[in-house]
N, C-alpha and C positions, 0 to 999 in steps of 0.2 A: 502494500500500500504506499510506504513512504517514497518508494522509487517513482510512483505514479505521479506523485505531488511535486517531487523534486522536478520531473521533466517537464511537466505543466508549468511550472514556476521559471526554470530555464528557458523556455519557449518566449514566456511573457516578456521576460527580461532582455533577451534577443530581440525580440520586436520594438520594445521601448527604446533600446540603444540605436536601433536602425532608425527609428522615427526621428528623436532627437538630434542624432548625429549626420543624417543625410537628406531626410524627406522635409524636416521643418526649415533648416537653413535654405534649400533650394526653394522653397515656397515664398521665404521672405525675399531672396533677390529676384524672384519674379514680380511680387508685388512692387518693390522698388523701381524697377525697371518699368513697369507699367504705368507707375505714378508719374516717372521723369517723363515717359512719353505723352502721357495725357497732359502734362504742364507746359509743353513746347509751345513757343510764341514766336512770330514774325520778328526776324532780327538776331535770334539766338545763334550762335555758333556750334555746330554740331559735328561729332565725328561718328560715321556710319561702321557698322560690323566690318566692310571692307577696307576701312582706313582713310575714305574720303572725309576730307574737312571743309566745310563750307558754311554760309550763312543762310538761315531759313527766310526764303522770299514768300511762299505761299503755303498754306495748310488747308488739308481737307479732312475729313473724319478717317481715312485710310492711307493718305499718302501725304509726303512733304516733298517741296520743291525745293533744292537748297541751289545757292551760287557759289561756286568755288571761288576762294580768295584770289588766287594767282591771274586766272584767264577768264574770269567771270563767266565761265560755262554754267548753264542751269541743267540740273539734273532731277529726275523726279523718282522719289525711292518710297517704298512702303513703310508705314511708321514702325512696324516692328524690326527694321534694318537699322534704326538711329541706336548708336553704341551708348553715345553720352554726350553729354552738354559740355562744350568746351573741347580744346584740343586734348586729346588722350596722347599721352607720353608711352614709351616702353616700360617705365615702373609700374604701369597699372595693370 
């Protein structure tokens, strides 16, 4: 009987460890990224997941149009492709 209880307790502890070390931090990162994308406004300097840096010139619900800094080319991206607000460095 004691072996069965130990096995159940062991499984519950393993599941709790996975939840607190893997699942919960990932949920928090996704929530923070979504809040950042929801708070974008025209004029913000952003970095895409592909490393393109530019200023936002137009926003819709699903897309962002940015103008690159150097050559002033305008490119349209999906909102989920925005990595960060501001220039992202190698240290991040």
